[in-house]
All heavy atoms as an XYZ file, in Angstrom:
886
protein
N       0.841     -1.182      0.000
C       0.000      0.000      0.000
C       0.884      1.243      0.000
O       1.883      1.307      0.700
C      -0.898     -0.019      1.226
C      -1.856      1.127      1.278
S      -3.049      0.863      2.597
C      -3.357      2.525      3.037
N       0.504      2.221     -0.790
C       1.244      3.474     -0.884
C       0.997      4.307      0.380
O      -0.146      4.445      0.805
C       0.795      4.285     -2.120
C       0.916      3.452     -3.404
C       1.534      5.592     -2.240
C       2.314      3.184     -3.844
N       2.035      4.872      0.983
C       1.841      5.708      2.172
C       0.933      6.898      1.890
O       0.993      7.510      0.828
C       3.255      6.175      2.522
C       4.159      5.175      1.892
C       3.453      4.686      0.674
N       0.077      7.214      2.856
C      -0.882      8.317      2.698
C      -0.181      9.651      2.457
O      -0.687     10.511      1.756
C      -1.777      8.410      3.930
C      -2.758      7.267      4.048
C      -3.556      7.409      5.296
C      -2.969      6.421      6.270
N      -3.571      6.365      7.546
N       1.000      9.809      3.030
C       1.723     11.060      2.865
C       2.091     11.288      1.394
O       1.962     12.391      0.870
C       2.975     11.045      3.729
C       3.722     12.354      3.723
C       4.877     12.345      4.695
N       4.399     12.017      6.022
C       5.096     11.302      6.906
N       6.281     10.859      6.603
N       4.606     11.049      8.089
N       2.538     10.228      0.702
C       2.885     10.355     -0.713
C       1.665     10.698     -1.552
O       1.742     11.496     -2.475
C       3.523      9.073     -1.228
C       4.934      8.877     -0.728
O       5.474      9.733     -0.043
N       5.513      7.757     -1.054
N       0.538     10.074     -1.252
C      -0.685     10.356     -1.989
C      -1.088     11.809     -1.787
O      -1.475     12.501     -2.724
C      -1.812      9.400     -1.553
C      -1.525      7.993     -2.055
C      -3.158      9.867     -2.067
C      -2.529      6.965     -1.616
N      -0.992     12.286     -0.561
C      -1.346     13.670     -0.274
C      -0.449     14.665     -0.989
O      -0.919     15.676     -1.521
N       0.839     14.378     -1.029
C       1.782     15.270     -1.714
C       1.457     15.353     -3.195
O       1.412     16.445     -3.772
C       3.235     14.788     -1.493
C       3.654     14.999     -0.043
C       4.199     15.513     -2.431
C       4.964     14.329      0.322
N       1.210     14.213     -3.822
C       0.902     14.196     -5.253
C      -0.423     14.902     -5.518
O      -0.555     15.658     -6.484
C       0.864     12.750     -5.787
C       0.359     12.699     -7.208
C       2.244     12.134     -5.699
N      -1.413     14.695     -4.658
C      -2.720     15.323     -4.849
C      -2.623     16.845     -4.754
O      -3.130     17.565     -5.608
C      -3.715     14.784     -3.818
C      -5.100     15.314     -3.995
C      -5.879     14.875     -5.050
C      -5.621     16.234     -3.118
C      -7.162     15.357     -5.225
C      -6.894     16.717     -3.281
C      -7.673     16.281     -4.337
N      -1.954     17.344     -3.725
C      -1.816     18.801     -3.561
C      -0.992     19.393     -4.699
O      -1.344     20.436     -5.259
C      -1.179     19.131     -2.186
C      -0.811     20.592     -2.093
C      -2.142     18.765     -1.072
N       0.084     18.735     -5.070
C       0.902     19.226     -6.183
C       0.106     19.207     -7.485
O       0.250     20.101     -8.321
C       2.169     18.390     -6.320
N      -0.756     18.194     -7.668
C      -1.576     18.111     -8.867
C      -2.573     19.238     -8.995
O      -2.946     19.627    -10.107
N      -3.022     19.772     -7.867
C      -3.947     20.906     -7.938
C      -3.228     22.204     -8.285
O      -3.860     23.141     -8.758
C      -4.691     21.098     -6.607
O      -3.756     21.404     -5.581
C      -5.493     19.883     -6.229
N      -1.935     22.256     -8.070
C      -1.192     23.492     -8.284
C      -0.384     23.520     -9.578
O      -0.132     24.594    -10.119
C      -0.244     23.743     -7.109
C      -0.902     23.869     -5.740
C       0.160     23.958     -4.662
C      -1.832     25.053     -5.693
N       0.056     22.352    -10.074
C       0.934     22.292    -11.234
C       0.392     21.314    -12.268
O      -0.487     20.509    -11.973
C       2.342     21.822    -10.827
C       3.002     22.673     -9.798
C       3.156     22.212     -8.501
C       3.474     23.936    -10.113
C       3.770     22.995     -7.540
C       4.091     24.724     -9.165
C       4.234     24.257     -7.874
N       0.959     21.343    -13.439
C       0.640     20.355    -14.465
C       1.318     19.040    -14.122
O       2.220     18.978    -13.290
C       1.133     20.844    -15.832
C       0.396     22.040    -16.366
C       0.869     22.409    -17.754
O       1.350     21.530    -18.474
O       0.758     23.589    -18.094
N       0.902     17.971    -14.812
C       1.430     16.655    -14.461
C       2.891     16.457    -14.883
O       3.624     15.710    -14.232
C       0.560     15.554    -15.063
O       0.500     15.675    -16.456
N       3.337     17.104    -15.951
C       4.737     16.929    -16.381
C       5.708     17.520    -15.356
O       6.661     16.831    -14.952
C       4.953     17.510    -17.797
C       6.420     17.495    -18.167
C       4.136     16.747    -18.820
N       5.525     18.753    -14.890
C       6.438     19.254    -13.851
C       6.382     18.441    -12.558
O       7.403     18.251    -11.903
C       5.977     20.683    -13.600
C       5.256     21.079    -14.820
C       4.645     19.831    -15.358
N       5.196     17.936    -12.228
C       5.088     17.108    -11.020
C       5.926     15.845    -11.183
O       6.649     15.440    -10.270
C       3.619     16.742    -10.748
C       2.849     17.982    -10.336
C       3.511     15.688     -9.657
C       1.367     17.758    -10.261
N       5.815     15.238    -12.347
C       6.575     14.012    -12.600
C       8.076     14.284    -12.573
O       8.850     13.510    -12.008
C       6.165     13.409    -13.951
O       4.753     13.184    -13.945
C       6.881     12.108    -14.212
N       8.489     15.387    -13.158
C       9.917     15.717    -13.210
C      10.451     16.111    -11.832
O      11.562     15.722    -11.454
C      10.176     16.843    -14.233
C       9.915     16.309    -15.643
C      11.587     17.387    -14.106
C       9.938     17.378    -16.713
N       9.662     16.854    -11.054
C      10.136     17.332     -9.759
C       9.957     16.308     -8.638
O      10.870     16.081     -7.847
C       9.418     18.625     -9.382
C       9.712     19.836    -10.255
C       8.826     20.999     -9.869
C      11.169     20.226    -10.140
N       8.781     15.712     -8.542
C       8.498     14.842     -7.405
C       8.817     13.372     -7.654
O       9.069     12.628     -6.708
C       7.026     14.974     -7.000
C       6.616     16.302     -6.394
C       5.147     16.289     -6.035
C       7.460     16.615     -5.180
N       8.794     12.949     -8.902
C       9.072     11.541     -9.204
C      10.414     11.068     -8.670
O      10.483     10.055     -7.954
N      11.505     11.785     -8.974
C      12.811     11.346     -8.473
C      12.957     11.434     -6.952
O      13.822     10.798     -6.378
C      13.792     12.318     -9.135
C      13.081     12.844    -10.320
C      11.630     12.869     -9.949
N      12.113     12.198     -6.305
C      12.180     12.303     -4.850
C      11.370     11.196     -4.184
O      11.837     10.540     -3.250
C      11.667     13.685     -4.384
C      12.577     14.786     -4.921
C      11.567     13.757     -2.865
C      12.038     16.184     -4.745
N      10.138     10.983     -4.664
C       9.248     10.037     -4.006
C       9.472      8.586     -4.426
O       9.243      7.672     -3.631
C       7.792     10.428     -4.273
C       7.347     11.775     -3.704
C       5.910     12.068     -4.083
C       7.515     11.808     -2.198
N       9.903      8.341     -5.666
C      10.079      6.963     -6.132
C      11.130      6.192     -5.335
O      10.874      5.057     -4.926
C      10.394      6.937     -7.622
N      12.322      6.751     -5.088
C      13.289      5.998     -4.275
C      12.794      5.766     -2.844
O      13.053      4.714     -2.261
C      14.538      6.884     -4.270
C      14.403      7.746     -5.466
C      12.934      7.963     -5.646
N      12.074      6.733     -2.306
C      11.534      6.552     -0.955
C      10.511      5.419     -0.932
O      10.485      4.604     -0.009
C      10.900      7.846     -0.466
N       9.673      5.362     -1.960
C       8.676      4.293     -2.041
C       9.352      2.938     -2.234
O       8.953      1.947     -1.629
C       7.705      4.574     -3.185
N      10.378      2.888     -3.068
C      11.097      1.632     -3.292
C      11.798      1.164     -2.024
O      11.879     -0.031     -1.751
C      12.101      1.802     -4.424
N      12.282      2.109     -1.247
C      13.006      1.770     -0.018
C      12.082      1.114      1.018
O      12.526      0.270      1.784
C      13.647      3.013      0.575
C      14.629      2.717      1.663
C      15.515      3.894      1.899
C      16.918      3.332      1.935
N      17.958      4.215      1.700
N      10.802      1.491      1.019
C       9.873      0.885      1.971
C       9.185     -0.348      1.390
O       8.280     -0.898      1.995
C       8.826      1.896      2.491
C       9.481      3.001      3.280
C       7.974      2.446      1.371
N       9.601     -0.772      0.181
C       9.112     -2.019     -0.376
C       7.926     -1.927     -1.315
O       7.279     -2.927     -1.587
N       7.636     -0.750     -1.817
C       6.516     -0.578     -2.751
C       7.006     -0.878     -4.161
O       8.085     -0.434     -4.561
C       5.945      0.850     -2.654
C       5.375      1.076     -1.256
C       4.886      1.086     -3.714
C       4.994      2.502     -0.974
N       6.219     -1.638     -4.893
C       6.552     -1.982     -6.272
C       6.660     -0.700     -7.101
O       5.728      0.122     -7.102
C       5.463     -2.891     -6.840
C       5.729     -3.313     -8.259
O       6.898     -3.284     -8.670
O       4.771     -3.691     -8.943
N       7.763     -0.466     -7.799
C       7.928      0.768     -8.573
C       6.858      0.974     -9.645
O       6.434      2.105     -9.896
C       9.312      0.616     -9.211
C      10.027     -0.349     -8.352
C       8.984     -1.272     -7.811
N       6.416     -0.099    -10.266
C       5.377      0.011    -11.286
C       4.063      0.465    -10.659
O       3.382      1.347    -11.186
C       5.196     -1.336    -11.995
C       4.331     -1.254    -13.209
C       4.826     -0.747    -14.391
C       3.018     -1.688    -13.169
C       4.030     -0.665    -15.513
C       2.220     -1.614    -14.277
C       2.721     -1.096    -15.463
N       3.721     -0.113     -9.526
C       2.512      0.287     -8.811
C       2.606      1.740     -8.362
O       1.642      2.507     -8.487
C       2.289     -0.634     -7.611
C       1.108     -0.276     -6.785
N       1.211      0.057     -5.464
C      -0.202     -0.172     -7.094
C       0.016      0.332     -4.990
N      -0.856      0.205     -5.961
N       3.764      2.128     -7.858
C       3.941      3.507     -7.432
C       3.758      4.471     -8.601
O       3.116      5.510     -8.465
C       5.325      3.716     -6.816
C       5.603      5.152     -6.489
C       5.022      5.742     -5.389
C       6.420      5.917     -7.310
C       5.252      7.080     -5.101
C       6.658      7.245     -7.024
C       6.069      7.825     -5.917
N       4.301      4.122     -9.763
C       4.178      4.992    -10.932
C       2.724      5.160    -11.354
O       2.289      6.264    -11.698
C       5.005      4.436    -12.093
N       1.962      4.080    -11.310
C       0.540      4.165    -11.681
C      -0.206      5.061    -10.703
O      -0.956      5.959    -11.095
C      -0.088      2.756    -11.745
C      -1.593      2.835    -11.874
C       0.501      1.964    -12.895
N      -0.001      4.847     -9.419
C      -0.680      5.660     -8.407
C      -0.253      7.122     -8.523
O      -1.077      8.039     -8.426
C      -0.409      5.109     -6.991
C      -0.949      6.036     -5.922
C      -1.008      3.725     -6.850
N       1.004      7.347     -8.766
C       1.541      8.708     -8.902
C       0.887      9.445    -10.068
O       0.414     10.571     -9.930
C       3.059      8.618     -9.100
C       3.770      9.932     -9.113
C       4.223     10.491     -7.941
C       3.996     10.607    -10.300
C       4.895     11.706     -7.945
C       4.653     11.816    -10.324
C       5.112     12.367     -9.138
N       0.831      8.801    -11.216
C       0.287      9.473    -12.402
C      -1.231      9.628    -12.343
O      -1.774     10.615    -12.842
C       0.712      8.742    -13.676
C       2.181      8.908    -13.982
C       2.630     10.362    -14.083
O       1.890     11.200    -14.628
O       3.731     10.658    -13.614
N      -1.918      8.676    -11.753
C      -3.371      8.828    -11.585
C      -3.648     10.020    -10.667
O      -4.545     10.823    -10.918
C      -4.006      7.528    -11.043
C      -5.442      7.763    -10.597
C      -3.965      6.443    -12.093
N      -2.858     10.161     -9.623
C      -3.024     11.302     -8.724
C      -2.743     12.624     -9.408
O      -3.457     13.607     -9.197
N      -1.730     12.662    -10.230
C      -1.425     13.890    -10.968
C      -2.551     14.226    -11.941
O      -2.904     15.397    -12.123
C      -0.101     13.747    -11.703
N      -3.137     13.219    -12.563
C      -4.240     13.445    -13.497
C      -5.486     13.925    -12.760
O      -6.214     14.795    -13.264
C      -4.548     12.167    -14.267
N      -5.747     13.392    -11.587
C      -6.898     13.855    -10.801
C      -6.694     15.303    -10.388
O      -7.640     16.090    -10.373
C      -7.121     12.947     -9.578
C      -7.622     11.585    -10.032
C      -8.113     13.567     -8.613
C      -7.711     10.560     -8.923
N      -5.480     15.667    -10.082
C      -5.197     17.056     -9.717
C      -5.519     18.039    -10.828
O      -5.790     19.211    -10.579
N      -5.524     17.559    -12.054
C      -5.830     18.423    -13.198
C      -7.261     18.940    -13.181
O      -7.563     19.948    -13.817
C      -5.592     17.639    -14.486
C      -4.485     18.169    -15.328
C      -3.387     18.780    -14.783
C      -4.547     18.057    -16.704
C      -2.368     19.264    -15.575
C      -3.536     18.528    -17.501
C      -2.443     19.133    -16.929
N      -8.176     18.245    -12.498
C      -9.561     18.712    -12.452
C      -9.991     19.115    -11.049
O     -11.171     19.237    -10.765
C     -10.540     17.658    -13.004
C     -10.544     16.414    -12.133
C     -10.262     17.346    -14.439
C     -11.785     15.568    -12.315
N      -9.025     19.305    -10.165
C      -9.332     19.645     -8.785
C      -9.275     21.153     -8.578
O      -8.245     21.771     -8.828
C      -8.328     18.956     -7.837
O      -8.344     17.567     -8.096
C      -8.682     19.200     -6.402
N     -10.387     21.751     -8.128
C     -10.345     23.177     -7.809
C      -9.378     23.409     -6.652
O      -9.145     22.496     -5.874
C     -11.776     23.492     -7.378
C     -12.598     22.363     -7.892
C     -11.700     21.167     -7.955
N      -8.799     24.539     -6.476
C      -9.064     25.807     -7.142
C      -8.210     26.062     -8.379
O      -8.493     26.979     -9.131
C      -8.713     26.831     -6.076
C      -7.602     26.192     -5.307
C      -7.928     24.718     -5.316
N      -7.148     25.264     -8.609
C      -6.253     25.566     -9.721
C      -6.234     24.486    -10.795
O      -5.270     24.402    -11.544
C      -4.819     25.781     -9.214
C      -4.702     26.890     -8.223
C      -4.372     26.622     -6.910
C      -4.944     28.189     -8.597
C      -4.268     27.640     -5.986
C      -4.845     29.216     -7.678
C      -4.516     28.942     -6.368
N      -7.242     23.654    -10.851
C      -7.268     22.594    -11.851
C      -7.259     23.169    -13.259
O      -8.202     23.842    -13.676
N      -6.183     22.925    -13.975
C      -5.997     23.526    -15.292
C      -7.108     23.143    -16.260
O      -7.585     23.979    -17.032
C      -4.638     23.116    -15.865
C      -4.290     23.710    -17.225
C      -4.187     25.221    -17.130
C      -3.007     23.128    -17.743
N      -7.554     21.896    -16.229
C      -8.598     21.478    -17.155
C      -9.923     22.187    -16.904
O     -10.727     22.341    -17.824
C      -8.800     19.959    -17.093
C      -7.714     19.225    -17.829
O      -6.885     19.823    -18.504
N      -7.702     17.918    -17.696
N     -10.169     22.633    -15.685
C     -11.391     23.386    -15.411
C     -11.345     24.753    -16.088
O     -12.359     25.228    -16.614
C     -11.599     23.536    -13.907
C     -11.751     22.241    -13.121
C     -11.943     22.551    -11.647
C     -12.895     21.417    -13.658
N     -10.182     25.376    -16.080
C     -10.038     26.654    -16.784
C     -10.201     26.469    -18.292
O     -10.824     27.288    -18.960
C      -8.678     27.297    -16.487
C      -8.589     27.901    -15.116
C      -7.822     27.300    -14.124
C      -9.275     29.071    -14.810
C      -7.748     27.850    -12.868
C      -9.201     29.627    -13.549
C      -8.432     29.018    -12.584
O      -8.359     29.556    -11.331
N      -9.652     25.403    -18.819
C      -9.785     25.130    -20.250
C     -11.247     24.888    -20.598
O     -11.765     25.429    -21.578
C      -8.906     23.927    -20.656
C      -9.191     23.502    -22.082
C      -7.433     24.260    -20.488
N     -11.928     24.077    -19.800
C     -13.346     23.800    -20.058
C     -14.185     25.065    -19.962
O     -15.102     25.270    -20.757
C     -13.859     22.747    -19.078
N     -13.860     25.927    -19.031
C     -14.583     27.190    -18.900
C     -14.366     28.076    -20.115
O     -15.307     28.691    -20.631
C     -14.132     27.917    -17.629
O     -14.751     29.176    -17.529
N     -13.138     28.142    -20.592
C     -12.848     28.966    -21.758
C     -13.481     28.443    -23.034
O     -13.963     29.199    -23.863
N     -13.510     27.121    -23.195
C     -14.062     26.524    -24.407
C     -15.584     26.620    -24.438
O     -16.174     26.933    -25.463
C     -13.601     25.054    -24.541
C     -14.362     24.324    -25.628
C     -12.107     25.005    -24.817
N     -16.224     26.348    -23.295
C     -17.684     26.304    -23.263
C     -18.335     27.638    -22.942
O     -19.507     27.827    -23.234
C     -18.175     25.278    -22.223
O     -17.729     25.692    -20.922
C     -17.673     23.896    -22.548
N     -17.594     28.530    -22.313
C     -18.174     29.806    -21.909
C     -18.928     29.727    -20.594
O     -19.530     30.703    -20.155
N     -18.930     28.565    -19.961
C     -19.576     28.397    -18.659
C     -18.636     28.959    -17.593
O     -17.430     28.740    -17.648
C     -19.862     26.904    -18.387
C     -20.793     26.354    -19.459
C     -20.461     26.704    -17.002
C     -20.979     24.847    -19.392
N     -19.173     29.695    -16.623
C     -18.308     30.260    -15.579
C     -17.527     29.181    -14.811
O     -18.015     28.064    -14.599
C     -19.280     30.969    -14.637
C     -20.503     31.199    -15.444
C     -20.565     30.099    -16.452
N     -16.335     29.549    -14.407
C     -15.441     28.614    -13.722
C     -16.079     28.029    -12.472
O     -15.959     26.833    -12.206
C     -14.126     29.321    -13.371
C     -13.181     28.459    -12.582
C     -12.427     27.485    -13.217
C     -13.065     28.582    -11.203
C     -11.563     26.672    -12.503
C     -12.210     27.785    -10.484
C     -11.465     26.833    -11.134
O     -10.619     26.022    -10.425
N     -16.752     28.838    -11.677
C     -17.353     28.344    -10.437
C     -18.452     27.326    -10.713
O     -18.617     26.357     -9.958
C     -17.892     29.501     -9.598
C     -16.828     30.401     -8.980
C     -17.464     31.568     -8.240
C     -15.935     29.602     -8.056
N     -19.206     27.506    -11.780
C     -20.248     26.538    -12.131
C     -19.622     25.194    -12.516
O     -20.118     24.128    -12.120
C     -21.103     27.068    -13.274
N     -18.554     25.243    -13.261
C     -17.861     24.003    -13.636
C     -17.244     23.348    -12.402
O     -17.291     22.128    -12.249
C     -16.796     24.279    -14.713
C     -17.485     24.647    -16.024
C     -15.885     23.079    -14.908
C     -16.547     24.990    -17.143
N     -16.703     24.153    -11.500
C     -16.098     23.612    -10.279
C     -17.132     22.883     -9.427
O     -16.852     21.825     -8.868
C     -15.467     24.727     -9.449
O     -14.390     25.286    -10.134
N     -18.341     23.439     -9.335
C     -19.395     22.770     -8.576
C     -19.857     21.491     -9.263
O     -20.146     20.490     -8.624
C     -20.583     23.708     -8.374
C     -20.397     24.613     -7.186
C     -21.639     25.443     -6.910
N     -21.245     26.839     -7.120
C     -21.719     27.626     -8.066
N     -22.640     27.212     -8.889
N     -21.283     28.857     -8.176
N     -19.921     21.505    -10.575
C     -20.405     20.341    -11.320
C     -19.414     19.181    -11.301
O     -19.811     18.023    -11.463
C     -20.713     20.747    -12.762
N     -18.153     19.466    -11.105
C     -17.132     18.419    -11.163
C     -16.986     17.659     -9.839
O     -16.377     16.589     -9.815
C     -15.785     19.030    -11.613
C     -15.065     19.696    -10.467
C     -14.902     17.987    -12.241
N     -17.575     18.147     -8.775
C     -17.393     17.540     -7.451
C     -17.804     16.064     -7.405
O     -17.038     15.235     -6.892
C     -18.114     18.370     -6.355
C     -18.159     17.633     -5.031
C     -17.433     19.715     -6.203
N     -18.969     15.642     -7.930
C     -19.294     14.209     -7.871
C     -18.282     13.337     -8.632
O     -17.930     12.240     -8.177
C     -20.673     14.102     -8.518
C     -21.225     15.472     -8.517
C     -20.073     16.412     -8.481
N     -17.819     13.818     -9.757
C     -16.820     13.075    -10.524
C     -15.496     13.012     -9.776
O     -14.805     11.994     -9.789
C     -16.622     13.711    -11.898
C     -17.870     13.720    -12.718
C     -18.617     14.874    -12.876
C     -18.331     12.558    -13.324
C     -19.777     14.890    -13.621
C     -19.490     12.553    -14.078
C     -20.211     13.710    -14.219
O     -21.363     13.717    -14.945
N     -15.160     14.102     -9.135
C     -13.922     14.152     -8.367
C     -13.952     13.169     -7.204
O     -12.967     12.470     -6.951
C     -13.691     15.583     -7.866
C     -12.377     15.887     -7.206
C     -11.237     15.622     -8.170
C     -12.347     17.334     -6.762
N     -15.081     13.097     -6.521
C     -15.223     12.141     -5.414
C     -15.064     10.707     -5.931
O     -14.346      9.895     -5.337
C     -16.579     12.331     -4.703
C     -16.851     11.191     -3.728
C     -16.622     13.666     -3.986
N     -15.698     10.389     -7.058
C     -15.584      9.047     -7.631
C     -14.141      8.737     -8.038
O     -13.640      7.638     -7.780
C     -16.514      8.910     -8.829
N     -13.465      9.703     -8.648
C     -12.077      9.489     -9.059
C     -11.155      9.273     -7.861
O     -10.271      8.419     -7.895
C     -11.583     10.678     -9.884
C     -12.119     10.780    -11.303
C     -11.735     12.120    -11.921
C     -11.592      9.645    -12.144
N     -11.376     10.021     -6.800
C     -10.545      9.877     -5.604
C     -10.777      8.513     -4.959
O      -9.825      7.858     -4.509
C     -10.790     11.028     -4.616
C     -10.227     12.325     -5.206
C     -10.172     10.741     -3.258
C     -10.571     13.574     -4.426
N     -12.022      8.048     -4.931
C     -12.307      6.726     -4.379
C     -11.620      5.626     -5.187
O     -11.029      4.701     -4.626
C     -13.804      6.488     -4.308
C     -14.558      7.299     -3.261
C     -16.057      7.066     -3.373
C     -14.060      6.976     -1.866
N     -11.671      5.731     -6.503
C     -11.002      4.748     -7.353
C      -9.493      4.825     -7.158
O      -8.803      3.802     -7.114
C     -11.387      4.952     -8.831
C     -10.512      4.125     -9.750
C     -12.846      4.611     -9.040
N      -8.968      6.029     -7.014
C      -7.532      6.211     -6.782
C      -7.097      5.539     -5.480
O      -6.041      4.900     -5.415
C      -7.219      7.695     -6.772
C      -5.787      8.071     -6.698
C      -4.738      7.447     -7.287
C      -5.242      9.193     -6.009
N      -3.577      8.118     -7.010
C      -3.860      9.188     -6.231
C      -5.796     10.204     -5.248
C      -3.017     10.158     -5.705
C      -4.965     11.172     -4.723
C      -3.585     11.149     -4.953
N      -7.914      5.662     -4.452
C      -7.597      5.032     -3.172
C      -7.624      3.515     -3.309
O      -6.764      2.815     -2.774
C      -8.562      5.527     -2.072
C      -8.262      6.994     -1.759
C      -8.459      4.680     -0.815
C      -9.272      7.671     -0.873
N      -8.593      2.997     -4.059
C      -8.656      1.552     -4.279
C      -7.411      1.084     -5.039
O      -6.809      0.053     -4.700
C      -9.949      1.162     -5.025
C      -9.915     -0.279     -5.495
C     -11.156      1.403     -4.136
N      -7.011      1.817     -6.063
C      -5.806      1.460     -6.816
C      -4.582      1.481     -5.907
O      -3.721      0.611     -5.996
C      -5.603      2.409     -8.013
C      -6.674      2.168     -9.070
C      -4.221      2.218     -8.633
C      -6.667      3.218    -10.172
N      -4.509      2.457     -5.017
C      -3.364      2.554     -4.109
C      -3.362      1.432     -3.081
O      -2.293      0.948     -2.693
C      -3.370      3.907     -3.410
N      -4.531      0.989     -2.653
C      -4.614     -0.039     -1.614
C      -4.512     -1.460     -2.158
O      -4.196     -2.378     -1.402
C      -5.919      0.113     -0.840
S      -5.979      1.605      0.150
N      -4.812     -1.654     -3.442
C      -4.780     -2.992     -4.039
C      -3.772     -2.984     -5.196
O      -4.134     -2.714     -6.343
C      -6.184     -3.413     -4.529
C      -6.165     -4.835     -5.053
C      -7.223     -3.245     -3.435
N      -2.509     -3.262     -4.921
C      -1.475     -3.190     -5.964
C      -1.743     -4.107     -7.152
O      -1.348     -3.814     -8.272
C      -0.199     -3.617     -5.243
C      -0.468     -3.423     -3.808
C      -1.942     -3.582     -3.625
N      -2.433     -5.196     -6.938
C      -2.696     -6.157     -8.011
C      -3.484     -5.509     -9.156
O      -3.338     -5.900    -10.315
C      -3.480     -7.343     -7.428
C      -3.775     -8.419     -8.389
C      -2.621     -9.404     -8.428
N      -3.014    -10.534     -9.255
C      -2.291    -10.992    -10.236
N      -1.122    -10.479    -10.479
N      -2.694    -11.996    -10.955
N      -4.314     -4.511     -8.853
C      -5.089     -3.838     -9.901
C      -4.202     -3.114    -10.899
O      -4.503     -3.067    -12.092
C      -6.079     -2.839     -9.281
C      -7.238     -3.438     -8.506
C      -8.033     -2.327     -7.838
C      -8.117     -4.265     -9.399
N      -3.118     -2.547    -10.439
C      -2.268     -1.776    -11.336
C      -1.171     -2.613    -11.983
O      -0.580     -2.182    -12.970
C      -1.640     -0.591    -10.591
O      -0.842     -1.049     -9.538
N      -0.907     -3.787    -11.462
C       0.178     -4.598    -12.018
C      -0.305     -5.821    -12.790
O       0.500     -6.485    -13.433
C       1.127     -5.065    -10.898
O       0.398     -5.849     -9.955
C       1.785     -3.889    -10.205
N      -1.590     -6.111    -12.759
C      -2.101     -7.332    -13.380
C      -1.836     -7.395    -14.874
O      -1.317     -8.382    -15.384
C      -3.595     -7.496    -13.113
C      -4.217     -8.612    -13.900
C      -3.966     -9.930    -13.554
C      -5.005     -8.357    -15.008
C      -4.513    -10.967    -14.280
C      -5.554     -9.388    -15.746
C      -5.307    -10.697    -15.373
N      -2.194     -6.350    -15.612
C      -2.037     -6.397    -17.072
C      -0.570     -6.493    -17.490
O      -0.242     -7.209    -18.435
C      -2.689     -5.184    -17.723
C      -4.218     -5.208    -17.755
C      -4.748     -3.919    -18.346
C      -4.732     -6.393    -18.527
N       0.304     -5.794    -16.793
C       1.728     -5.875    -17.127
C       2.266     -7.274    -16.850
O       3.030     -7.817    -17.645
C       2.510     -4.834    -16.350
N       1.859     -7.887    -15.758
C       2.293     -9.243    -15.456
C       1.696    -10.231    -16.452
O       2.365    -11.167    -16.879
C       1.906     -9.624    -14.033
C       2.742     -8.931    -12.998
C       2.296     -9.262    -11.588
O       1.204     -9.751    -11.369
N       3.159     -8.968    -10.628
N       0.450    -10.017    -16.836
C      -0.219    -10.890    -17.799
C       0.494    -10.845    -19.151
O       0.605    -11.847    -19.843
C      -1.681    -10.475    -17.956
C      -2.466    -11.337    -18.893
C      -2.832    -12.620    -18.520
C      -2.828    -10.867    -20.134
C      -3.561    -13.426    -19.379
C      -3.545    -11.665    -21.005
C      -3.921    -12.956    -20.627
N       0.994     -9.665    -19.516
C       1.702     -9.500    -20.788
C       3.149     -9.976    -20.705
O       3.873     -9.929    -21.689
C       1.663     -8.039    -21.225
N       3.581    -10.419    -19.543
C       4.936    -10.925    -19.390
C       5.967     -9.839    -19.208
O       7.139    -10.033    -19.514
N       5.562     -8.695    -18.692
C       6.490     -7.585    -18.506
C       7.029     -7.508    -17.089
O       7.504     -6.473    -16.677
C       5.804     -6.264    -18.872
C       5.335     -6.156    -20.308
C       4.557     -4.850    -20.500
C       6.483     -6.223    -21.252
N       6.945     -8.567    -16.335
C       7.425     -8.567    -14.957
C       8.923     -8.703    -14.891
O       9.465     -9.669    -14.452
N       9.628     -7.785    -15.313
C      11.085     -7.808    -15.322
C      11.534     -6.537    -16.006
O      10.863     -5.520    -15.917
N      12.629     -6.569    -16.666
C      13.135     -5.413    -17.413
C      13.179     -4.170    -16.546
O      12.886     -3.077    -16.982
C      12.274     -5.174    -18.655
N      13.489     -4.351    -15.266
C      13.622     -3.201    -14.378
C      12.335     -2.717    -13.780
O      12.327     -1.735    -13.074
N      11.204     -3.388    -14.033
C       9.941     -2.936    -13.463
C       9.822     -3.296    -11.992
O       9.080     -2.675    -11.271
C       8.753     -3.518    -14.238
C       8.575     -2.995    -15.653
C       7.400     -3.685    -16.312
C       8.363     -1.499    -15.651
N      10.520     -4.306    -11.575
C      10.546     -4.644    -10.166
C       9.306     -5.348     -9.658
O       9.068     -5.367     -8.478
N       8.467     -5.874    -10.528
C       7.275     -6.571    -10.066
C       7.634     -7.956     -9.568
O       8.534     -8.590    -10.078
C       6.234     -6.657    -11.191
C       5.693     -5.316    -11.558
S       4.306     -5.395    -12.666
C       5.057     -6.053    -14.123
N       6.915     -8.411     -8.564
C       7.204     -9.724     -7.959
C       6.340    -10.787     -8.569
O       5.286    -10.619     -9.011
C       6.968     -9.645     -6.469
C       7.887     -8.633     -5.833
C       7.496     -8.373     -4.410
C       8.373     -7.259     -3.888
N       7.891     -6.596     -2.771
């Protein structure tokens, strides 16, 4: 299971920055820490990127909400209120993915990719 602190860091960073800077800045810091406590690197990467993607639609600075507001002409606050049920569902799924590593590693193991530096058991 991914530590709650790592999930929180990725979630807060996702609300403030785009996913590429988060990956470049936080990935090299959090990945070795996760590997040191025994978390599968492939699982950590999936949880990390899903969290960064969820941050893209999280108010107050979710970049995709600003884009949707500009494209549709709907006020930002209206879009922010409408996205809350979807955000809750995404966060619940993210927590399930973080708590059940088999969900994120099954397809890679099924395809025979359990090696080549992925670190899957």
